[in-house]
C-alpha positions as CSV (number, residue, x, y, z in Angstrom):
1,M,-6.2,44.9,13.6
2,S,-6.9,41.6,11.8
3,K,-4.6,38.6,12.3
4,R,-2.4,37.3,9.5
5,P,-4.0,34.0,8.3
6,L,-2.2,30.8,9.3
7,N,-2.2,29.6,5.6
8,P,-1.9,32.7,3.4
9,G,-3.3,31.3,0.1
10,P,-3.0,27.8,-1.5
11,L,0.0,25.8,-0.3
12,L,2.5,23.9,-2.3
13,P,2.6,20.1,-1.9
14,D,5.5,20.2,0.5
15,Q,4.5,23.1,2.6
16,P,3.2,22.3,6.1
17,L,-0.4,22.8,7.1
18,R,-1.2,25.2,10.0
19,L,-4.7,24.4,11.0
20,P,-6.6,26.8,13.3
21,D,-8.9,24.1,14.7
22,H,-5.9,21.8,15.6
23,R,-3.4,22.1,18.4
24,R,0.2,22.6,17.4
25,P,1.6,19.2,16.3
26,R,3.4,17.3,19.0
27,S,3.5,13.6,18.0
28,R,5.2,12.1,15.0
29,R,1.8,11.3,13.4
30,E,0.6,14.9,13.9
31,F,3.8,16.3,12.3
32,L,3.3,13.9,9.4
33,A,-0.4,14.5,8.8
34,Q,0.1,18.3,8.7
35,G,3.2,18.0,6.5
36,F,5.8,19.2,8.9
37,R,7.8,16.0,8.7
38,A,9.2,14.0,5.8
39,G,10.6,10.5,6.1
40,C,14.3,10.1,7.1
41,G,16.4,7.3,5.8
42,A,17.3,4.3,8.0
43,L,17.7,0.7,7.1
44,L,17.6,-1.8,9.9
45,G,19.1,-5.3,9.7
46,T,19.0,-8.3,12.0
47,S,22.0,-10.3,13.2
48,L,21.9,-14.1,13.1
49,L,22.5,-14.2,16.9
50,S,19.2,-12.4,17.4
51,L,17.4,-15.4,16.0
52,A,18.5,-17.5,19.0
53,G,18.4,-14.8,21.8
54,R,21.2,-14.5,24.3
55,A,23.6,-17.4,24.7
56,G,22.4,-19.9,27.2
57,A,18.9,-18.4,27.3
58,I,17.1,-19.8,24.3
59,S,13.4,-19.7,24.9
60,P,11.2,-22.5,23.4
61,N,8.4,-20.0,23.1
62,L,10.7,-17.6,21.2
63,L,11.7,-20.5,19.1
64,D,8.2,-21.5,18.2
65,A,7.5,-17.8,17.1
66,A,10.7,-17.7,15.1
67,F,9.6,-20.7,13.0
68,T,6.0,-19.8,12.3
69,N,5.3,-20.1,8.6
70,Y,9.0,-20.8,8.0
71,S,10.1,-23.1,5.1
72,A,13.7,-24.2,5.4
73,C,16.1,-22.4,3.0
74,D,13.4,-20.8,0.9
75,L,15.5,-18.7,-1.5
76,G,12.6,-16.5,-2.6
77,S,12.4,-17.4,-6.3
78,V,10.0,-15.1,-8.3
79,A,8.7,-18.2,-10.1
80,G,5.3,-19.0,-9.0
81,R,4.9,-15.9,-6.9
82,K,1.7,-14.1,-5.9
83,I,0.5,-10.7,-7.2
84,P,2.7,-7.8,-5.9
85,F,0.9,-5.5,-3.5
86,I,1.4,-1.8,-2.6
87,C,-0.4,0.4,-0.1
88,F,-0.7,4.2,-0.2
89,D,-1.2,5.6,3.3
90,L,-2.4,9.2,2.9
91,A,-1.7,10.5,6.4
92,G,-4.1,13.2,7.9
93,G,-7.6,12.4,6.5
94,A,-7.6,12.9,2.7
95,N,-10.8,13.2,0.6
96,I,-11.4,10.0,-1.4
97,A,-15.2,9.8,-1.9
98,G,-17.0,12.1,-4.4
99,S,-14.4,14.5,-5.6
100,N,-12.1,11.7,-6.5
101,V,-13.8,8.3,-6.5
102,I,-17.6,8.4,-7.1
103,V,-19.5,6.8,-4.2
104,G,-23.3,6.2,-4.4
105,G,-26.2,4.6,-2.7
106,P,-27.2,0.9,-2.3
107,G,-27.2,0.4,-6.1
108,G,-23.6,1.2,-6.5
109,Q,-21.5,4.1,-7.8
110,R,-24.2,5.2,-10.3
111,D,-26.9,5.3,-7.6
112,P,-27.0,9.1,-7.0
113,L,-26.8,10.8,-3.7
114,S,-28.7,14.0,-2.9
115,V,-27.5,17.4,-4.1
116,G,-26.7,18.3,-0.5
117,G,-24.8,15.1,-0.1
118,Y,-22.6,15.8,-3.1
119,D,-22.1,19.4,-1.8
120,K,-20.7,17.9,1.5
121,L,-18.3,15.9,-0.7
122,G,-17.0,19.1,-2.3
123,L,-19.1,19.0,-5.5
124,P,-21.5,21.9,-6.0
125,S,-24.7,21.3,-8.0
126,A,-23.2,22.3,-11.3
127,I,-20.6,19.5,-11.2
128,T,-22.5,16.7,-9.4
129,P,-21.4,13.4,-11.0
130,F,-24.5,12.9,-13.2
131,A,-25.1,16.5,-14.3
132,N,-24.9,17.4,-17.9
133,N,-21.3,17.9,-19.2
134,D,-20.9,18.4,-22.9
135,A,-17.1,18.3,-22.5
136,S,-17.1,14.7,-21.3
137,V,-17.3,11.6,-23.4
138,S,-19.7,10.1,-20.9
139,G,-21.9,13.2,-21.1
140,D,-21.7,13.8,-17.3
141,F,-19.0,14.3,-14.7
142,T,-17.8,10.6,-14.6
143,D,-14.7,8.9,-16.0
144,D,-14.3,5.1,-16.2
145,S,-10.8,5.1,-17.8
146,L,-9.6,2.9,-14.8
147,G,-12.8,0.8,-14.7
148,L,-13.6,2.3,-11.3
149,L,-15.7,5.4,-11.7
150,F,-13.9,8.7,-10.9
151,H,-15.1,12.3,-11.1
152,T,-14.0,13.8,-14.4
153,D,-12.2,16.7,-12.5
154,S,-10.6,14.4,-9.9
155,A,-7.0,15.6,-9.3
156,M,-6.1,12.1,-8.2
157,L,-7.4,10.6,-11.5
158,R,-5.6,13.3,-13.5
159,G,-2.3,12.4,-11.8
160,I,-2.8,8.6,-12.4
161,L,-3.6,9.0,-16.1
162,E,-0.7,11.4,-16.5
163,R,1.7,8.6,-15.5
164,A,-0.2,5.5,-16.5
165,G,-2.3,6.4,-19.4
166,G,-1.0,3.3,-21.2
167,A,-2.5,1.1,-18.6
168,S,-6.1,2.2,-19.4
169,G,-8.2,-0.8,-20.4
170,L,-6.0,-3.1,-18.2
171,V,-7.0,-1.7,-14.8
172,N,-10.2,-2.0,-12.7
173,G,-11.0,-1.1,-9.1
174,A,-13.5,-1.1,-6.3
175,V,-14.4,1.5,-3.6
176,I,-15.2,0.7,0.0
177,P,-17.2,3.4,2.0
178,G,-16.1,3.0,5.6
179,R,-15.7,5.3,8.6
180,S,-12.3,5.7,10.2
181,D,-11.1,8.1,13.0
182,N,-9.7,11.5,12.1
183,D,-6.1,12.6,12.6
184,T,-4.9,9.4,14.3
185,G,-2.6,6.6,13.4
186,N,-4.7,4.2,15.5
187,N,-6.8,3.1,12.6
188,P,-5.7,-0.4,11.8
189,H,-5.8,0.1,8.1
190,N,-2.6,-1.6,7.0
191,P,-3.1,-5.1,5.6
192,M,0.5,-6.1,4.7
193,Y,1.0,-8.7,7.4
194,G,-2.2,-10.4,6.2
195,I,-1.1,-10.2,2.6
196,Y,2.1,-12.1,3.7
197,R,-0.1,-14.7,5.4
198,A,-2.0,-15.1,2.2
199,G,1.2,-16.2,0.5
200,L,3.1,-13.2,-1.0
201,R,6.9,-13.5,-0.7
202,G,9.9,-11.5,-1.7
203,Q,13.4,-12.6,-2.7
204,I,15.2,-10.5,-0.1
205,L,12.6,-8.9,2.1
206,Q,9.0,-9.7,2.9
207,L,7.5,-6.4,3.9
208,I,8.9,-2.8,3.3
209,G,7.5,0.6,4.2
210,S,8.6,4.2,3.9
211,E,8.1,4.8,7.7
212,N,10.0,3.1,10.5
213,S,6.9,1.8,12.2
214,E,5.2,-1.5,13.0
215,S,3.1,-1.2,9.9
216,G,5.6,0.6,7.6
217,G,3.3,3.6,7.4
218,N,1.2,6.0,9.5
219,S,-1.9,3.9,10.2
220,M,-1.5,0.7,12.3
221,A,-1.7,-2.9,11.3
222,P,-4.4,-5.0,13.0
223,A,-2.8,-6.4,16.2
224,M,-3.9,-10.0,15.5
225,L,-2.0,-10.0,12.2
226,I,1.3,-8.6,13.4
227,D,4.3,-11.0,13.1
228,P,7.5,-9.4,14.6
229,E,9.7,-11.7,12.5
230,I,8.7,-9.9,9.3
231,R,8.4,-6.3,10.6
232,P,8.7,-4.0,7.6
233,T,12.1,-2.8,6.6
234,K,12.3,1.0,6.1
235,V,12.9,1.9,2.5
236,D,12.1,5.5,1.4
237,R,14.9,6.5,-1.0
238,P,17.1,4.9,-3.7
239,A,20.1,4.5,-1.4
240,D,17.9,2.2,0.9
241,A,17.0,0.0,-2.1
242,S,20.5,-0.2,-3.6
243,G,22.0,-0.8,-0.1
244,L,20.0,-3.9,0.6
245,V,22.9,-6.1,-0.5
246,D,25.9,-5.2,1.7
247,V,28.8,-7.6,2.5
248,G,30.6,-5.1,4.7
249,D,34.5,-5.3,4.7
250,L,34.5,-8.2,2.2
251,N,34.2,-5.5,-0.5
252,L,37.5,-4.0,0.7
253,L,39.3,-7.3,0.6
254,L,37.9,-8.8,-2.5
255,E,37.1,-7.2,-5.8
256,D,35.5,-10.1,-7.7
257,P,31.9,-10.8,-6.5
258,E,32.4,-14.5,-7.2
259,D,35.2,-14.5,-4.6
260,I,32.9,-12.9,-2.1
261,V,30.3,-15.6,-2.8
262,S,32.9,-18.3,-2.4
263,V,33.9,-16.9,1.0
264,M,30.3,-16.8,2.1
265,E,29.8,-20.4,1.0
266,S,32.8,-21.4,3.1
267,M,31.3,-19.6,6.0
268,K,28.2,-21.7,5.6
269,R,30.1,-24.9,5.5
270,I,32.1,-24.0,8.7
271,T,28.8,-23.0,10.4
272,D,27.2,-26.3,9.5
273,F,30.3,-28.1,10.9
274,K,30.2,-26.1,14.2
275,L,26.4,-26.5,14.6
276,D,26.7,-30.2,14.5
277,L,29.0,-30.0,17.6
278,V,26.6,-27.7,19.5
279,H,23.9,-28.8,21.9
280,T,21.3,-26.0,22.4
281,G,19.9,-27.5,25.5
282,I,16.4,-27.4,24.0
283,A,14.1,-30.1,25.5
284,N,13.3,-31.8,22.2
285,P,16.6,-32.1,20.3
286,T,15.2,-34.1,17.4
287,S,12.8,-31.3,16.3
288,E,13.3,-27.8,17.8
289,D,17.1,-28.2,18.1
290,Q,17.3,-29.2,14.5
291,R,15.0,-26.5,13.3
292,L,17.1,-23.8,15.0
293,K,20.3,-25.2,13.4
294,E,18.7,-25.3,10.0
295,R,17.5,-21.8,10.4
296,L,21.0,-20.4,11.3
297,S,22.5,-22.4,8.4
298,C,19.9,-21.2,6.0
299,E,20.6,-17.6,6.8
300,Y,24.2,-18.0,5.6
301,L,22.9,-19.7,2.5
302,K,20.4,-17.0,1.8
303,S,23.1,-14.3,2.2
304,G,25.4,-16.0,-0.3
305,H,22.5,-16.5,-2.7
306,T,21.5,-12.8,-2.5
307,V,25.0,-11.6,-3.1
308,E,25.4,-14.0,-6.0
309,K,22.2,-12.8,-7.6
310,F,22.5,-9.1,-6.9
311,A,26.2,-8.6,-7.1
312,D,25.6,-5.2,-8.7
313,P,23.9,-2.8,-6.3
314,G,22.7,-0.8,-9.3
315,A,20.3,-3.6,-10.1
316,L,18.2,-2.5,-7.1
317,D,18.6,1.2,-7.6
318,P,15.5,2.9,-9.0
319,A,17.5,6.0,-10.0
320,A,19.6,3.8,-12.3
321,D,16.6,2.1,-13.9
322,P,15.8,3.8,-17.3
323,D,12.2,2.7,-17.1
324,I,11.8,4.8,-14.0
325,V,14.1,7.8,-14.4
326,G,15.3,9.4,-17.6
327,A,14.2,10.6,-21.1
328,A,12.0,7.5,-21.6
329,G,11.3,6.9,-17.9
330,I,8.3,7.5,-15.7
331,F,10.0,10.4,-14.0
332,A,12.2,13.1,-15.7
333,V,15.6,13.4,-14.1
334,D,14.9,16.9,-12.7
335,E,11.6,16.1,-11.1
336,F,12.9,12.9,-9.6
337,S,15.9,14.6,-8.0
338,G,13.7,17.4,-6.6
339,D,10.7,15.4,-5.2
340,R,11.1,13.1,-2.2
341,E,7.7,11.6,-2.7
342,F,8.7,10.4,-6.2
343,Q,12.0,9.0,-4.9
344,K,10.1,7.2,-2.1
345,T,7.5,5.8,-4.5
346,A,10.1,4.6,-7.0
347,S,12.1,2.9,-4.3
348,V,9.2,0.9,-2.9
349,M,7.6,0.1,-6.3
350,K,10.8,-1.2,-7.8
351,L,11.5,-3.6,-5.0
352,V,7.9,-4.9,-4.8
353,I,7.1,-5.2,-8.5
354,D,10.5,-6.7,-9.3
355,G,9.8,-9.3,-6.6
356,I,12.7,-8.2,-4.3
357,A,10.2,-7.5,-1.6
358,G,6.7,-9.0,-1.1
359,A,4.4,-6.1,-0.1
360,G,5.2,-2.4,0.4
361,T,3.6,0.7,2.0
362,I,4.2,4.2,0.7
363,E,3.2,6.8,3.3
364,M,2.5,10.3,2.1
365,G,2.1,13.2,4.6
366,G,0.2,16.4,4.6
367,Y,-3.3,15.1,3.8
368,D,-5.1,16.9,6.7
369,Y,-5.8,19.6,4.1
370,H,-8.9,21.5,5.4
371,T,-7.0,24.8,5.2
372,G,-9.8,27.1,4.1
373,D,-9.1,26.7,0.4
374,R,-9.4,23.9,-2.2
375,R,-6.2,24.3,-4.1
376,T,-4.0,22.9,-1.4
377,G,-5.9,19.6,-1.3
378,E,-6.0,19.5,-5.1
379,A,-2.3,19.8,-5.4
380,R,-1.7,17.0,-2.9
381,D,-4.3,14.7,-4.5
382,L,-2.6,15.3,-7.9
383,R,0.8,14.2,-6.5
384,A,-0.7,11.1,-4.9
385,G,-2.3,10.3,-8.2
386,R,1.1,10.7,-10.0
387,C,2.7,8.3,-7.5
388,I,-0.2,5.7,-7.9
389,G,0.1,6.1,-11.7
390,A,3.8,5.5,-11.5
391,C,3.3,2.2,-9.8
392,L,0.7,1.1,-12.4
393,E,3.0,2.2,-15.3
394,Y,6.0,0.4,-13.9
395,A,3.9,-2.8,-13.5
396,R,2.9,-2.3,-17.1
397,R,6.5,-2.0,-18.3
398,R,7.4,-5.1,-16.3
399,N,4.4,-7.0,-17.6
400,T,3.5,-7.8,-14.0
401,P,0.0,-7.7,-12.3
402,L,-0.3,-5.4,-9.3
403,M,-2.9,-4.6,-6.6
404,I,-2.8,-1.1,-5.1
405,Y,-4.8,-0.2,-1.9
406,V,-5.3,3.5,-1.1
407,F,-6.6,4.7,2.4
408,S,-6.4,7.6,4.8
409,D,-7.1,8.1,8.5
410,G,-10.5,9.9,8.4
411,S,-11.7,12.3,5.8
412,V,-12.8,15.9,5.2
413,A,-16.1,17.7,4.2
414,S,-17.2,21.0,2.7
415,N,-19.6,23.5,4.3
416,G,-20.8,24.7,0.9
417,S,-18.4,27.6,0.3
418,T,-16.6,27.3,-3.0
419,E,-13.3,28.3,-4.7
420,T,-12.5,28.3,-8.4
421,V,-9.8,25.8,-9.3
422,N,-8.7,25.5,-13.0
423,G,-11.9,27.3,-14.0
424,V,-14.2,25.0,-12.0
425,D,-16.0,26.0,-8.8
426,K,-15.4,23.3,-6.1
427,G,-16.3,23.0,-2.5
428,V,-13.7,24.3,0.0
429,W,-12.6,21.6,2.6
430,S,-13.8,23.1,5.9
431,G,-13.1,20.4,8.4
432,D,-12.6,16.8,9.3
433,N,-15.5,14.4,8.9
434,S,-15.1,10.7,9.5
435,S,-18.5,9.9,8.1
436,T,-17.4,10.8,4.5
437,A,-14.4,8.4,4.6
438,A,-13.7,5.6,2.0
439,S,-10.8,3.6,0.7
440,F,-10.3,2.0,-2.7
441,F,-8.2,-0.4,-4.6
442,L,-7.0,-0.8,-8.2
443,V,-5.9,-4.0,-9.9
444,F,-3.7,-4.1,-13.0
445,D,-3.5,-7.2,-15.2
446,P,-1.4,-7.2,-18.4
447,A,-3.5,-10.0,-19.7
448,G,-6.7,-7.9,-19.7
449,M,-9.0,-5.8,-17.5
450,P,-9.9,-7.6,-14.3
451,A,-13.5,-8.8,-14.6
452,L,-16.0,-8.0,-11.9
453,M,-17.9,-10.7,-10.0
454,D,-21.4,-11.1,-11.3
455,T,-24.1,-11.9,-8.8
456,A,-27.4,-12.3,-10.6
457,G,-26.3,-9.8,-13.2
458,D,-25.4,-7.2,-10.6
459,T,-21.7,-6.2,-11.0
460,A,-22.3,-2.7,-9.6
461,R,-22.5,-3.9,-6.0
462,H,-19.1,-5.6,-6.4
463,Q,-17.5,-2.4,-7.7
464,Q,-18.8,-0.5,-4.6
465,I,-18.7,-2.7,-1.5
466,G,-21.1,-0.9,0.9
467,W,-22.7,2.5,0.3
468,M,-23.5,6.0,1.6
469,S,-26.9,7.4,2.6
470,A,-28.3,10.3,0.5
471,D,-26.6,12.9,2.7
472,A,-23.1,11.4,1.9
473,S,-22.6,9.7,5.3
474,V,-21.4,6.1,5.3
475,D,-24.3,3.7,6.0
476,T,-22.7,1.8,8.9
477,A,-24.8,-1.3,8.2
478,S,-23.9,-1.5,4.5
479,S,-20.9,-3.8,4.8
480,P,-18.7,-5.3,7.6
481,A,-16.1,-2.6,6.9
482,A,-18.5,0.3,7.1
483,N,-17.8,0.9,10.8
484,N,-14.9,-1.4,11.5
485,V,-11.4,-0.7,10.1
486,N,-10.2,-4.2,11.2
487,L,-12.8,-5.7,8.9
488,N,-11.9,-3.4,6.1
489,V,-8.4,-4.9,6.2
490,E,-9.9,-8.4,6.2
491,M,-12.0,-7.5,3.1
492,I,-8.8,-6.3,1.3
493,I,-7.1,-9.5,2.1
494,L,-10.1,-11.5,1.0
495,N,-10.1,-9.6,-2.3
496,Y,-6.4,-10.2,-2.7
497,M,-6.9,-14.0,-2.3
498,A,-9.8,-13.9,-4.7
499,L,-7.6,-12.5,-7.5
500,H,-5.8,-15.9,-7.2
501,G,-9.0,-17.9,-7.0
502,E,-8.3,-18.7,-3.4
503,Q,-11.1,-16.9,-1.5
504,N,-12.4,-20.4,-0.5
505,L,-9.2,-20.8,1.6
506,F,-9.8,-17.5,3.6
507,A,-11.4,-19.1,6.6
508,E,-9.1,-22.2,6.8
509,S,-6.6,-22.8,9.5
510,G,-3.3,-21.1,8.7
511,F,-5.1,-18.2,7.0
512,F,-7.9,-16.3,8.8
513,P,-10.1,-18.7,10.7
514,G,-11.2,-16.1,13.3
515,H,-12.3,-13.5,10.8
516,G,-15.4,-11.4,11.0
517,L,-16.7,-11.5,7.5
518,G,-19.4,-14.1,8.0
519,S,-20.2,-17.3,6.1
520,A,-18.8,-18.2,2.7
521,G,-22.0,-17.0,1.0
522,N,-21.8,-13.6,2.7
523,R,-18.1,-13.3,1.8
524,D,-18.8,-13.8,-1.9
525,R,-20.7,-10.6,-2.0
526,L,-17.6,-8.8,-0.6
527,V,-15.4,-9.9,-3.5
528,A,-14.9,-7.4,-6.4
529,F,-13.1,-9.5,-9.0
530,Q,-12.9,-12.8,-10.6
531,P,-9.4,-14.5,-10.7
532,L,-7.0,-12.7,-12.9
533,A,-6.2,-14.0,-16.4
534,S,-2.5,-13.9,-15.4
535,I,-3.1,-16.4,-12.6
536,N,-2.8,-20.2,-13.0
537,G,-3.0,-22.6,-10.1
538,G,-3.1,-19.7,-7.6
539,V,0.2,-18.1,-8.8
540,L,1.4,-15.8,-11.6
541,T,1.9,-17.5,-15.0
């Protein structure tokens, strides 16, 4: 008697994956990668007393850490800010190279791999990227609507264009072939701490993520970049966003927001008076003692400023934003209310693009989709594309530049068997394969399509940083990131700084002096784009 298959037919985007070659999920990351677990809401705050530690036990070392990169009473104005930044962390090992973003040999995306190599990437000979295709404007199976070359039948591309078709011509991107381990959150893919170090700031929060983790997502952040003071705040639903401004019982006592602000201003003045009477016992009272007092005082000032500016919680609620939800919104009311991934995406993108938060991570689970069929992975790639496209479209509506970085822990490969999806025969994902992994980033600029760097007339090698061998395996010598996820993160940060015309600062003290990307000349070849037209003097115009 035959056994009933673990996955009877293609799975819907929210159905969990039961994989015969994997053990039953035990850890949080395994539940997430196989789609058994969705994010749960929790928003963590920090008390002012925690800034100083326990009474009578203030540590000078803790104090030094607390004031790293701190500018007294910085109220987080959006004026002169850096480009908003969003990560998509596809947990489980999603396909990126080939069936979604085209990856080629040393000459760039258009430098073809072998037929067998494309077959491993899920593309049978009839639909290899440069085969004849009368139905395509390009005449083959490639689409450059987003600047970066995608396969014409990419589910991810289809989702992006469905939500952000109006951004075509204003978007460009680059792909980075690079190995990463399968089915593990130990890949240090997340660059948000480095983006903060590069200068991006938010008005209320610095970093946010849809997962309550050190990185805000599934994959880790590089240990040398982690700053506990700016650990990502968990935001994965509209209530998390609208609940960022909360004055507790003052709402029960006072109805007028102006009265609440007045009370908080009085609290600051009382605090300043009491701090002048306090001796912290710190060895150097003229510097560390004063900095601690300024820090405590500024926290009260920031709280009052935040309440004054965002007195209406609805101003932070993506569900109440007609550009996001509604008849003219990015999401229809019914689909938004019924899809947690759309709610999660909307919450993060609104806070980041509106400047409330600096950088954000959107973690999406269930991307370990080698289930013996192709439809399951296609459906999940389509939804990821819709979420990416939603971010691009919201940035377009807000007339704000945006950088999006998409990565996954490992990848998948096909063994040559096929399945017909929407009338097209495609390779079935048969198992994990870290050698086919890649990540990519997209950049939107309302002032015009980002222009590629041009080294001796060769822009192709800036659009694809590194390459694959003919058999569709990452050439581990092709770039610093090809076999080192830490350096992949450094390359993303370098490219972020380059969009502001600041790549020359990358190796300087205060930024990344201990990096692994080589000399300035070597680093230039790792940069995809020239500074954006929207940038003037290193900040948004």
